[in-house]
DRENPA-3360 file (N, C-alpha, C; in nm, 2 decimals, always signed):
BEGIN
1 = MRRVNGTA = +0.08/-0.12/+0.00/+0.00/+0.01/+0.00/+0.08/+0.12/+0.00 ~ +0.20/+0.12/+0.09/+0.29/+0.24/+0.08/+0.35/+0.26/-0.05 ~ +0.39/+0.15/-0.12/+0.46/+0.15/-0.24/+0.35/+0.22/-0.35 ~ +0.22/+0.18/-0.34/+0.13/+0.22/-0.43/+0.11/+0.38/-0.41 ~ +0.10/+0.42/-0.28/+0.08/+0.56/-0.25/+0.19/+0.65/-0.30 ~ +0.31/+0.58/-0.28/+0.44/+0.67/-0.32/+0.43/+0.69/-0.47 ~ +0.40/+0.58/-0.54/+0.39/+0.59/-0.69/+0.28/+0.69/-0.74 ~ +0.18/+0.70/-0.67/+0.07/+0.78/-0.71/+0.11/+0.92/-0.67;
9 = LILAALVA = +0.18/+0.95/-0.57/+0.24/+1.08/-0.55/+0.33/+1.13/-0.64 ~ +0.41/+1.04/-0.69/+0.51/+1.08/-0.79/+0.46/+1.12/-0.93 ~ +0.35/+1.03/-0.97/+0.27/+1.06/-1.09/+0.20/+1.19/-1.07 ~ +0.14/+1.21/-0.96/+0.06/+1.35/-0.94/+0.15/+1.47/-0.96 ~ +0.27/+1.45/-0.90/+0.39/+1.55/-0.90/+0.43/+1.58/-1.04 ~ +0.44/+1.47/-1.13/+0.48/+1.48/-1.27/+0.37/+1.56/-1.34 ~ +0.24/+1.52/-1.32/+0.14/+1.58/-1.39/+0.13/+1.73/-1.36 ~ +0.15/+1.76/-1.22/+0.14/+1.90/-1.19/+0.25/+1.98/-1.25;
17 = TLGALAFP = +0.37/+1.93/-1.27/+0.49/+2.00/-1.32/+0.46/+2.02/-1.46 ~ +0.42/+1.91/-1.55/+0.38/+1.93/-1.70/+0.28/+2.04/-1.71 ~ +0.18/+2.04/-1.62/+0.08/+2.14/-1.64/+0.13/+2.28/-1.62 ~ +0.21/+2.30/-1.52/+0.27/+2.42/-1.50/+0.36/+2.47/-1.61 ~ +0.43/+2.38/-1.68/+0.51/+2.41/-1.79/+0.43/+2.45/-1.92 ~ +0.32/+2.37/-1.92/+0.23/+2.40/-2.04/+0.14/+2.52/-2.04 ~ +0.10/+2.55/-1.92/+0.01/+2.67/-1.90/+0.05/+2.79/-1.98 ~ +0.18/+2.84/-1.96/+0.21/+2.96/-2.03/+0.20/+2.95/-2.18;
25 = IWSYADRS = +0.21/+2.84/-2.24/+0.18/+2.81/-2.38/+0.04/+2.82/-2.41 ~ -0.05/+2.75/-2.34/-0.19/+2.77/-2.36/-0.24/+2.90/-2.34 ~ -0.19/+2.97/-2.25/-0.27/+3.11/-2.21/-0.18/+3.21/-2.28 ~ -0.08/+3.18/-2.38/+0.00/+3.29/-2.43/-0.08/+3.41/-2.50 ~ -0.19/+3.39/-2.55/-0.26/+3.48/-2.62/-0.33/+3.59/-2.52 ~ -0.35/+3.55/-2.39/-0.40/+3.63/-2.29/-0.29/+3.70/-2.20 ~ -0.17/+3.66/-2.22/-0.07/+3.73/-2.13/-0.04/+3.87/-2.16 ~ -0.01/+3.95/-2.06/+0.03/+4.08/-2.08/+0.15/+4.10/-2.15;
33 = GTGQANLN = +0.18/+4.19/-2.23/+0.30/+4.20/-2.31/+0.30/+4.16/-2.46 ~ +0.19/+4.07/-2.49/+0.17/+4.04/-2.63/+0.11/+4.15/-2.71 ~ +0.11/+4.16/-2.84/+0.06/+4.26/-2.91/-0.09/+4.28/-2.90 ~ -0.17/+4.17/-2.89/-0.31/+4.19/-2.87/-0.34/+4.24/-2.73 ~ -0.27/+4.20/-2.63/-0.29/+4.25/-2.50/-0.26/+4.40/-2.50 ~ -0.16/+4.44/-2.56/-0.13/+4.59/-2.56/-0.23/+4.67/-2.63 ~ -0.28/+4.60/-2.75/-0.39/+4.67/-2.82/-0.51/+4.69/-2.73 ~ -0.54/+4.59/-2.67/-0.67/+4.60/-2.59/-0.66/+4.70/-2.47;
41 = AATVATRW = -0.54/+4.69/-2.40/-0.51/+4.77/-2.30/-0.51/+4.93/-2.33 ~ -0.47/+4.97/-2.46/-0.46/+5.10/-2.50/-0.58/+5.14/-2.57 ~ -0.68/+5.06/-2.58/-0.80/+5.10/-2.67/-0.93/+5.13/-2.59 ~ -1.00/+5.22/-2.62/-1.12/+5.26/-2.55/-1.23/+5.24/-2.65 ~ -1.35/+5.22/-2.59/-1.47/+5.21/-2.68/-1.54/+5.34/-2.71 ~ -1.58/+5.37/-2.83/-1.66/+5.48/-2.87/-1.77/+5.45/-2.96 ~ -1.87/+5.54/-2.98/-1.98/+5.50/-3.05/-1.96/+5.47/-3.21 ~ -1.83/+5.52/-3.25/-1.78/+5.50/-3.38/-1.69/+5.39/-3.40;
49 = GPLSATDR = -1.68/+5.32/-3.30/-1.58/+5.20/-3.29/-1.47/+5.21/-3.19 ~ -1.39/+5.10/-3.17/-1.28/+5.11/-3.09/-1.18/+5.22/-3.13 ~ -1.12/+5.29/-3.04/-1.02/+5.40/-3.05/-0.89/+5.35/-2.99 ~ -0.78/+5.32/-3.07/-0.66/+5.27/-3.03/-0.56/+5.38/-3.01 ~ -0.45/+5.34/-2.93/-0.35/+5.45/-2.92/-0.29/+5.49/-3.05 ~ -0.27/+5.40/-3.14/-0.22/+5.45/-3.28/-0.32/+5.54/-3.34 ~ -0.45/+5.53/-3.32/-0.55/+5.61/-3.38/-0.54/+5.75/-3.31 ~ -0.51/+5.75/-3.18/-0.51/+5.89/-3.11/-0.38/+5.96/-3.15;
57 = DFIVKVRL = -0.26/+5.88/-3.17/-0.14/+5.93/-3.20/-0.15/+6.00/-3.35 ~ -0.24/+5.93/-3.43/-0.25/+5.97/-3.57/-0.33/+6.11/-3.57 ~ -0.43/+6.12/-3.49/-0.51/+6.25/-3.48/-0.42/+6.36/-3.44 ~ -0.35/+6.34/-3.33/-0.25/+6.44/-3.28/-0.16/+6.48/-3.39 ~ -0.10/+6.38/-3.48/+0.00/+6.42/-3.57/-0.08/+6.50/-3.68 ~ -0.19/+6.47/-3.72/-0.26/+6.54/-3.82/-0.27/+6.69/-3.78 ~ -0.31/+6.71/-3.66/-0.32/+6.85/-3.59/-0.18/+6.93/-3.60 ~ -0.08/+6.85/-3.56/+0.06/+6.90/-3.55/+0.11/+6.95/-3.69;
65 = AGLWEIPA = +0.07/+6.87/-3.79/+0.12/+6.89/-3.92/+0.07/+7.04/-3.97 ~ -0.06/+7.06/-3.94/-0.12/+7.18/-3.97/-0.05/+7.30/-3.90 ~ -0.02/+7.28/-3.78/+0.04/+7.39/-3.70/+0.17/+7.45/-3.75 ~ +0.24/+7.35/-3.82/+0.37/+7.42/-3.88/+0.36/+7.43/-4.03 ~ +0.29/+7.35/-4.10/+0.28/+7.36/-4.24/+0.19/+7.48/-4.29 ~ +0.10/+7.52/-4.22/+0.02/+7.64/-4.26/+0.11/+7.76/-4.25 ~ +0.19/+7.78/-4.14/+0.27/+7.91/-4.15/+0.39/+7.89/-4.25 ~ +0.43/+7.76/-4.26/+0.54/+7.75/-4.37/+0.49/+7.78/-4.50;
73 = GQQAMERA = +0.37/+7.74/-4.54/+0.31/+7.76/-4.66/+0.28/+7.91/-4.69 ~ +0.22/+7.97/-4.58/+0.20/+8.13/-4.59/+0.33/+8.20/-4.62 ~ +0.44/+8.16/-4.54/+0.58/+8.22/-4.57/+0.61/+8.21/-4.71 ~ +0.59/+8.08/-4.77/+0.64/+8.06/-4.91/+0.56/+8.14/-5.00 ~ +0.42/+8.17/-4.97/+0.34/+8.25/-5.07/+0.40/+8.40/-5.06 ~ +0.45/+8.44/-4.94/+0.50/+8.58/-4.93/+0.64/+8.60/-4.98 ~ +0.72/+8.50/-4.96/+0.87/+8.52/-4.98/+0.92/+8.46/-5.10 ~ +0.86/+8.35/-5.15/+0.93/+8.26/-5.26/+0.93/+8.34/-5.39;
81 = PTKAIRDA = +1.05/+8.35/-5.44/+1.07/+8.42/-5.57/+1.01/+8.35/-5.70 ~ +0.99/+8.21/-5.68/+0.93/+8.14/-5.81/+0.79/+8.10/-5.78 ~ +0.72/+8.10/-5.89/+0.57/+8.06/-5.88/+0.54/+7.92/-5.84 ~ +0.64/+7.83/-5.87/+0.63/+7.69/-5.83/+0.62/+7.68/-5.67 ~ +0.71/+7.74/-5.61/+0.71/+7.75/-5.47/+0.60/+7.82/-5.41 ~ +0.56/+7.92/-5.46/+0.44/+7.99/-5.41/+0.32/+7.90/-5.43 ~ +0.30/+7.83/-5.54/+0.19/+7.74/-5.55/+0.19/+7.64/-5.46 ~ +0.30/+7.58/-5.43/+0.31/+7.48/-5.32/+0.27/+7.53/-5.19;
89 = GDHLVVGH = +0.32/+7.65/-5.17/+0.28/+7.71/-5.04/+0.12/+7.73/-5.03 ~ +0.06/+7.77/-5.14/-0.08/+7.79/-5.15/-0.16/+7.66/-5.11 ~ -0.10/+7.55/-5.17/-0.17/+7.41/-5.15/-0.15/+7.38/-5.00 ~ -0.03/+7.40/-4.94/-0.02/+7.37/-4.79/-0.12/+7.45/-4.71 ~ -0.13/+7.58/-4.74/-0.22/+7.67/-4.65/-0.37/+7.61/-4.67 ~ -0.42/+7.59/-4.79/-0.54/+7.55/-4.82/-0.58/+7.42/-4.77 ~ -0.49/+7.32/-4.80/-0.51/+7.18/-4.75/-0.50/+7.17/-4.61 ~ -0.41/+7.22/-4.54/-0.40/+7.20/-4.40/-0.51/+7.28/-4.33;
97 = TDLDQRVR = -0.55/+7.40/-4.37/-0.67/+7.45/-4.31/-0.78/+7.37/-4.31 ~ -0.82/+7.32/-4.43/-0.93/+7.21/-4.45/-0.90/+7.09/-4.34 ~ -0.79/+7.04/-4.35/-0.77/+6.92/-4.28/-0.78/+6.95/-4.13 ~ -0.73/+7.07/-4.09/-0.73/+7.11/-3.95/-0.87/+7.12/-3.90 ~ -0.96/+7.17/-3.99/-1.10/+7.17/-3.95/-1.16/+7.04/-3.93 ~ -1.12/+6.94/-4.01/-1.16/+6.80/-4.00/-1.10/+6.73/-3.88 ~ -0.98/+6.75/-3.85/-0.92/+6.69/-3.73/-0.97/+6.74/-3.61 ~ -1.00/+6.87/-3.59/-1.06/+6.93/-3.48/-1.21/+6.86/-3.44;
105 = SVAGQLGV = -1.28/+6.85/-3.56/-1.41/+6.78/-3.55/-1.40/+6.65/-3.50 ~ -1.31/+6.57/-3.55/-1.29/+6.43/-3.51/-1.25/+6.43/-3.36 ~ -1.15/+6.51/-3.34/-1.09/+6.50/-3.20/-1.20/+6.54/-3.11 ~ -1.28/+6.63/-3.12/-1.39/+6.68/-3.04/-1.49/+6.57/-3.01 ~ -1.52/+6.50/-3.12/-1.62/+6.40/-3.10/-1.58/+6.27/-3.03 ~ -1.44/+6.25/-3.04/-1.37/+6.13/-2.97/-1.31/+6.17/-2.84 ~ -1.31/+6.30/-2.80/-1.26/+6.34/-2.67/-1.10/+6.32/-2.67 ~ -1.04/+6.35/-2.79/-0.89/+6.35/-2.78/-0.84/+6.49/-2.78;
113 = ELPNQPNP = -0.76/+6.53/-2.68/-0.70/+6.65/-2.66/-0.59/+6.69/-2.77 ~ -0.59/+6.81/-2.83/-0.51/+6.84/-2.94/-0.41/+6.95/-2.89 ~ -0.29/+6.95/-2.94/-0.19/+7.05/-2.91/-0.22/+7.18/-2.97 ~ -0.17/+7.29/-2.93/-0.20/+7.42/-3.00/-0.07/+7.49/-3.04 ~ +0.04/+7.42/-3.03/+0.17/+7.47/-3.09/+0.25/+7.36/-3.16 ~ +0.33/+7.39/-3.25/+0.41/+7.29/-3.31/+0.50/+7.22/-3.21 ~ +0.55/+7.10/-3.24/+0.65/+7.05/-3.14/+0.78/+7.10/-3.17 ~ +0.88/+7.08/-3.09/+1.01/+7.15/-3.09/+1.08/+7.12/-3.23;
121 = QQQGWLDE = +1.07/+7.00/-3.28/+1.12/+6.98/-3.41/+1.06/+7.05/-3.52 ~ +0.93/+7.07/-3.52/+0.87/+7.14/-3.62/+0.90/+7.29/-3.61 ~ +0.90/+7.35/-3.49/+0.93/+7.49/-3.46/+1.07/+7.51/-3.52 ~ +1.17/+7.40/-3.49/+1.31/+7.42/-3.55/+1.31/+7.43/-3.71 ~ +1.22/+7.35/-3.77/+1.20/+7.36/-3.91/+1.16/+7.49/-3.96 ~ +1.06/+7.56/-3.88/+1.01/+7.69/-3.92/+1.12/+7.79/-3.90 ~ +1.20/+7.78/-3.79/+1.31/+7.87/-3.78/+1.42/+7.86/-3.88 ~ +1.45/+7.74/-3.92/+1.54/+7.72/-4.03/+1.50/+7.79/-4.16;
129 = LSAASGKD = +1.37/+7.77/-4.18/+1.31/+7.84/-4.30/+1.31/+7.98/-4.29 ~ +1.29/+8.04/-4.19/+1.29/+8.19/-4.16/+1.43/+8.24/-4.18 ~ +1.54/+8.17/-4.15/+1.66/+8.21/-4.15/+1.72/+8.21/-4.29 ~ +1.66/+8.13/-4.39/+1.72/+8.10/-4.52/+1.66/+8.22/-4.61 ~ +1.73/+8.22/-4.73/+1.69/+8.32/-4.83/+1.73/+8.27/-4.97 ~ +1.66/+8.32/-5.07/+1.70/+8.30/-5.21/+1.69/+8.14/-5.24 ~ +1.78/+8.09/-5.31/+1.77/+7.96/-5.37/+1.79/+7.86/-5.24 ~ +1.86/+7.90/-5.14/+1.87/+7.81/-5.03/+1.74/+7.79/-4.96;
137 = YERKFANL = +1.66/+7.91/-4.96/+1.52/+7.90/-4.90/+1.44/+7.80/-4.97 ~ +1.44/+7.81/-5.12/+1.35/+7.73/-5.19/+1.39/+7.59/-5.18 ~ +1.52/+7.55/-5.16/+1.56/+7.41/-5.14/+1.51/+7.37/-5.01 ~ +1.54/+7.44/-4.91/+1.50/+7.39/-4.78/+1.35/+7.38/-4.77 ~ +1.28/+7.46/-4.82/+1.13/+7.45/-4.81/+1.09/+7.33/-4.89 ~ +1.13/+7.29/-5.01/+1.08/+7.18/-5.08/+1.12/+7.06/-5.02 ~ +1.25/+7.06/-4.96/+1.30/+6.93/-4.92/+1.25/+6.89/-4.77 ~ +1.24/+6.99/-4.68/+1.18/+6.98/-4.54/+1.03/+6.94/-4.54;
145 = LRDSHGKV = +0.96/+6.99/-4.64/+0.82/+6.96/-4.65/+0.80/+6.84/-4.72 ~ +0.87/+6.81/-4.83/+0.86/+6.68/-4.90/+0.90/+6.56/-4.82 ~ +1.01/+6.58/-4.72/+1.05/+6.46/-4.64/+0.94/+6.44/-4.54 ~ +0.89/+6.53/-4.48/+0.79/+6.52/-4.36/+0.66/+6.46/-4.42 ~ +0.62/+6.50/-4.54/+0.50/+6.44/-4.60/+0.53/+6.30/-4.63 ~ +0.64/+6.27/-4.69/+0.67/+6.14/-4.73/+0.66/+6.04/-4.61 ~ +0.73/+6.08/-4.51/+0.73/+6.00/-4.38/+0.59/+5.98/-4.33 ~ +0.51/+6.07/-4.34/+0.37/+6.05/-4.27/+0.29/+5.96/-4.36;
153 = FALIAQVR = +0.33/+5.93/-4.47/+0.24/+5.83/-4.57/+0.23/+5.70/-4.50 ~ +0.35/+5.66/-4.44/+0.35/+5.54/-4.38/+0.24/+5.51/-4.26 ~ +0.24/+5.61/-4.19/+0.14/+5.63/-4.07/-0.01/+5.62/-4.13 ~ -0.03/+5.71/-4.22/-0.16/+5.72/-4.28/-0.20/+5.58/-4.33 ~ -0.12/+5.51/-4.41/-0.15/+5.38/-4.45/-0.18/+5.28/-4.34 ~ -0.11/+5.28/-4.24/-0.11/+5.19/-4.13/-0.25/+5.22/-4.06 ~ -0.29/+5.34/-4.04/-0.41/+5.37/-3.97/-0.53/+5.34/-4.06 ~ -0.51/+5.37/-4.18/-0.63/+5.35/-4.28/-0.65/+5.20/-4.29;
161 = HTTRNTLV = -0.55/+5.11/-4.27/-0.56/+4.98/-4.29/-0.62/+4.91/-4.17 ~ -0.57/+4.96/-4.05/-0.60/+4.89/-3.94/-0.71/+4.94/-3.83 ~ -0.73/+5.07/-3.85/-0.83/+5.13/-3.75/-0.97/+5.06/-3.77 ~ -1.03/+5.06/-3.65/-1.17/+5.00/-3.64/-1.27/+5.12/-3.61 ~ -1.22/+5.24/-3.61/-1.30/+5.36/-3.57/-1.34/+5.42/-3.71 ~ -1.46/+5.44/-3.73/-1.51/+5.50/-3.86/-1.46/+5.65/-3.88 ~ -1.47/+5.73/-3.78/-1.42/+5.87/-3.78/-1.27/+5.88/-3.83 ~ -1.20/+5.79/-3.75/-1.05/+5.79/-3.78/-1.01/+5.74/-3.92;
169 = RTLATDAN = -1.09/+5.64/-3.97/-1.08/+5.59/-4.10/-1.10/+5.70/-4.21 ~ -1.22/+5.77/-4.19/-1.24/+5.89/-4.28/-1.14/+6.00/-4.27 ~ -1.09/+6.02/-4.16/-0.99/+6.12/-4.14/-0.85/+6.08/-4.22 ~ -0.82/+5.94/-4.21/-0.71/+5.91/-4.29/-0.72/+5.91/-4.43 ~ -0.84/+5.89/-4.48/-0.87/+5.90/-4.62/-0.85/+6.05/-4.66 ~ -0.90/+6.13/-4.59/-0.88/+6.28/-4.61/-0.74/+6.32/-4.62 ~ -0.66/+6.27/-4.51/-0.53/+6.30/-4.49/-0.44/+6.26/-4.61 ~ -0.46/+6.13/-4.65/-0.40/+6.07/-4.76/-0.41/+6.16/-4.89;
177 = QTVLDHIT = -0.53/+6.22/-4.92/-0.56/+6.28/-5.03/-0.49/+6.42/-5.03 ~ -0.49/+6.47/-4.91/-0.42/+6.61/-4.88/-0.27/+6.60/-4.90 ~ -0.22/+6.49/-4.84/-0.07/+6.46/-4.84/-0.03/+6.43/-4.98 ~ -0.10/+6.36/-5.05/-0.05/+6.32/-5.19/-0.07/+6.45/-5.28 ~ -0.16/+6.54/-5.26/-0.16/+6.66/-5.33/-0.05/+6.75/-5.30 ~ +0.00/+6.75/-5.17/+0.12/+6.84/-5.13/+0.24/+6.78/-5.19 ~ +0.26/+6.65/-5.18/+0.38/+6.59/-5.23/+0.38/+6.61/-5.38 ~ +0.28/+6.62/-5.46/+0.28/+6.64/-5.59/+0.33/+6.78/-5.62;
185 = MLEGTGDV = +0.28/+6.87/-5.55/+0.31/+7.02/-5.58/+0.46/+7.05/-5.54 ~ +0.51/+6.99/-5.42/+0.64/+7.01/-5.37/+0.75/+6.94/-5.48 ~ +0.71/+6.84/-5.54/+0.80/+6.76/-5.64/+0.80/+6.85/-5.76 ~ +0.68/+6.92/-5.79/+0.67/+7.00/-5.91/+0.77/+7.12/-5.90 ~ +0.82/+7.16/-5.79/+0.91/+7.27/-5.78/+1.04/+7.24/-5.85 ~ +1.08/+7.12/-5.85/+1.21/+7.08/-5.92/+1.32/+7.08/-5.81 ~ +1.30/+7.11/-5.69/+1.41/+7.13/-5.59/+1.42/+7.00/-5.50 ~ +1.33/+6.91/-5.51/+1.34/+6.80/-5.41/+1.46/+6.71/-5.45;
193 = DFDAIADE = +1.54/+6.68/-5.34/+1.66/+6.60/-5.36/+1.63/+6.46/-5.33 ~ +1.59/+6.38/-5.42/+1.54/+6.24/-5.41/+1.65/+6.15/-5.37 ~ +1.78/+6.18/-5.40/+1.89/+6.11/-5.36/+1.91/+6.12/-5.20 ~ +1.89/+6.23/-5.14/+1.90/+6.25/-5.01/+1.79/+6.17/-4.94 ~ +1.67/+6.18/-4.99/+1.56/+6.10/-4.93/+1.59/+5.95/-4.93 ~ +1.64/+5.91/-5.06/+1.67/+5.76/-5.04/+1.78/+5.72/-4.95 ~ +1.88/+5.80/-4.95/+2.00/+5.78/-4.86/+1.95/+5.77/-4.72 ~ +1.86/+5.88/-4.67/+1.81/+5.87/-4.53/+1.73/+5.75/-4.51;
201 = AAGAASAS = +1.64/+5.71/-4.60/+1.57/+5.59/-4.58/+1.65/+5.46/-4.58 ~ +1.76/+5.46/-4.66/+1.84/+5.34/-4.65/+1.92/+5.33/-4.52 ~ +1.96/+5.45/-4.46/+2.03/+5.45/-4.34/+1.95/+5.40/-4.22 ~ +1.81/+5.42/-4.23/+1.72/+5.38/-4.12/+1.67/+5.22/-4.14 ~ +1.69/+5.17/-4.26/+1.65/+5.04/-4.28/+1.74/+4.93/-4.20 ~ +1.67/+4.84/-4.15/+1.73/+4.72/-4.07/+1.75/+4.60/-4.14 ~ +1.70/+4.59/-4.26/+1.72/+4.47/-4.34/+1.76/+4.49/-4.47 ~ +1.83/+4.38/-4.54/+1.89/+4.40/-4.67/+1.77/+4.41/-4.77;
209 = PTGPPAPN = +1.78/+4.49/-4.87/+1.67/+4.50/-4.98/+1.65/+4.37/-5.06 ~ +1.54/+4.35/-5.09/+1.51/+4.22/-5.18/+1.45/+4.27/-5.31 ~ +1.43/+4.18/-5.39/+1.37/+4.22/-5.53/+1.43/+4.14/-5.63 ~ +1.38/+4.17/-5.76/+1.45/+4.10/-5.87/+1.59/+4.15/-5.89 ~ +1.66/+4.07/-5.97/+1.81/+4.10/-5.99/+1.81/+4.24/-6.07 ~ +1.93/+4.29/-6.06/+1.95/+4.43/-6.13/+1.95/+4.40/-6.28 ~ +1.92/+4.50/-6.36/+1.92/+4.48/-6.51/+2.07/+4.45/-6.55 ~ +2.09/+4.37/-6.65/+2.21/+4.33/-6.71/+2.25/+4.40/-6.83;
217 = GQVPPAPA = +2.17/+4.49/-6.88/+2.19/+4.56/-7.01/+2.12/+4.49/-7.12 ~ +2.06/+4.38/-7.09/+1.98/+4.33/-7.21/+1.83/+4.36/-7.20 ~ +1.76/+4.36/-7.31/+1.62/+4.39/-7.30/+1.54/+4.27/-7.26 ~ +1.47/+4.28/-7.15/+1.39/+4.16/-7.10/+1.26/+4.15/-7.21 ~ +1.22/+4.02/-7.20/+1.11/+4.00/-7.28/+1.00/+4.08/-7.24 ~ +0.91/+4.11/-7.33/+0.78/+4.20/-7.30/+0.68/+4.11/-7.22 ~ +0.63/+4.16/-7.11/+0.54/+4.08/-7.05/+0.39/+4.10/-7.11 ~ +0.31/+4.00/-7.09/+0.19/+4.02/-7.15/+0.09/+4.11/-7.06;
225 = PARPTGSP = +0.01/+4.18/-7.12/-0.07/+4.28/-7.04/-0.17/+4.21/-6.94 ~ -0.19/+4.26/-6.83/-0.29/+4.20/-6.74/-0.42/+4.26/-6.77 ~ -0.51/+4.17/-6.80/-0.64/+4.22/-6.85/-0.75/+4.11/-6.79 ~ -0.87/+4.17/-6.78/-0.98/+4.07/-6.73/-1.02/+3.98/-6.83 ~ -1.08/+3.86/-6.80/-1.11/+3.77/-6.90/-1.26/+3.82/-6.95 ~ -1.29/+3.79/-7.06/-1.43/+3.83/-7.13/-1.44/+3.97/-7.14 ~ -1.55/+4.03/-7.13/-1.57/+4.18/-7.14/-1.67/+4.22/-7.03 ~ -1.61/+4.24/-6.91/-1.69/+4.30/-6.80/-1.74/+4.43/-6.82;
233 = DATSYPSA = -1.86/+4.46/-6.78/-1.92/+4.59/-6.81/-1.86/+4.70/-6.70 ~ -1.74/+4.72/-6.71/-1.67/+4.82/-6.62/-1.70/+4.97/-6.67 ~ -1.72/+5.06/-6.57/-1.75/+5.19/-6.61/-1.65/+5.29/-6.54 ~ -1.57/+5.25/-6.44/-1.49/+5.34/-6.39/-1.35/+5.38/-6.46 ~ -1.27/+5.47/-6.41/-1.16/+5.53/-6.49/-1.03/+5.51/-6.41 ~ -0.93/+5.49/-6.46/-0.79/+5.48/-6.39/-0.76/+5.62/-6.32 ~ -0.67/+5.61/-6.24/-0.62/+5.73/-6.16/-0.57/+5.83/-6.26 ~ -0.57/+5.96/-6.23/-0.53/+6.05/-6.33/-0.39/+6.06/-6.34;
241 = EPGDDATR = -0.34/+6.09/-6.47/-0.19/+6.12/-6.49/-0.17/+6.26/-6.51 ~ -0.05/+6.32/-6.50/-0.03/+6.46/-6.52/-0.08/+6.50/-6.66 ~ -0.15/+6.60/-6.66/-0.20/+6.66/-6.79/-0.34/+6.60/-6.84 ~ -0.38/+6.50/-6.76/-0.52/+6.43/-6.79/-0.63/+6.53/-6.76 ~ -0.74/+6.49/-6.79/-0.87/+6.56/-6.77/-0.88/+6.59/-6.62 ~ -0.91/+6.71/-6.58/-0.92/+6.76/-6.44/-1.01/+6.67/-6.37 ~ -1.12/+6.64/-6.43/-1.22/+6.57/-6.36/-1.18/+6.43/-6.31 ~ -1.07/+6.38/-6.37/-1.01/+6.26/-6.31/-0.90/+6.28/-6.20;
249 = SINTDRPA = -0.87/+6.40/-6.16/-0.77/+6.43/-6.06/-0.82/+6.38/-5.92 ~ -0.73/+6.39/-5.83/-0.77/+6.35/-5.69/-0.86/+6.46/-5.64 ~ -0.96/+6.42/-5.59/-1.06/+6.54/-5.54/-1.03/+6.57/-5.40 ~ -0.99/+6.70/-5.38/-0.97/+6.74/-5.25/-1.07/+6.85/-5.22 ~ -1.17/+6.87/-5.29/-1.28/+6.94/-5.26/-1.39/+6.88/-5.19 ~ -1.37/+6.84/-5.07/-1.46/+6.74/-5.01/-1.57/+6.82/-4.92 ~ -1.68/+6.76/-4.90/-1.77/+6.84/-4.81/-1.72/+6.87/-4.67 ~ -1.77/+6.98/-4.61/-1.72/+7.02/-4.49/-1.76/+6.92/-4.39;
257 = PNS = -1.68/+6.90/-4.27/-1.71/+6.80/-4.18/-1.83/+6.84/-4.09 ~ -1.88/+6.76/-4.02/-2.00/+6.79/-3.92/-1.91/+6.86/-3.80 ~ -1.98/+6.97/-3.75/-1.91/+7.03/-3.63/-1.95/+6.96/-3.50;
% end
């Protein structure tokens, strides 16, 4: 009887040990520190859907963009010697004034507190522009604004893709249209240093680039066009190209947001 009891105790201890080791694996999805747990902990419920920390960060960054890009655009309209820079400044002022109205409306409905001053980095950019003149001013204006707009594209795409909040999703769509318009105008100045942008992005990359092999000087075989099968009754049009009919351009003349 003692031998049986001893064996039973040993088996019970082994089962308990195995259970303790397996428990973290079974419960991993519920442990704090996982991506899902972090998302849930930072998310609050609203009548328009869950509002995550990323959503709130995006709302604040849209507001911050207007706080420095509106004065930067106004300065360009007043100081720039070339029409291309003045036109880009005009688009910055108009676009971010409109977008600021939208972000204030969204933030008010969602209860997100917004800043009223540019952050120190943005104020530094404004000071840098104010201290420049002539061609140096034009280059700084085009590249500072183009670089900042290019970087925010990634955040807009992430938010537009992942948000579960309908107000934030609409704001991301509006921001995407505005940013693309501004990027197009800034590149139209002819002053954007694309080599510097590529070098900066490469310096921040943590993985080796991938893709097809580099061209070897030979003309590759022509690929077959990608087309639908049959004859679907499609009525939409492709995105606009430069010089195309204005009615096919990106529409930034959107209805005013609800106050």
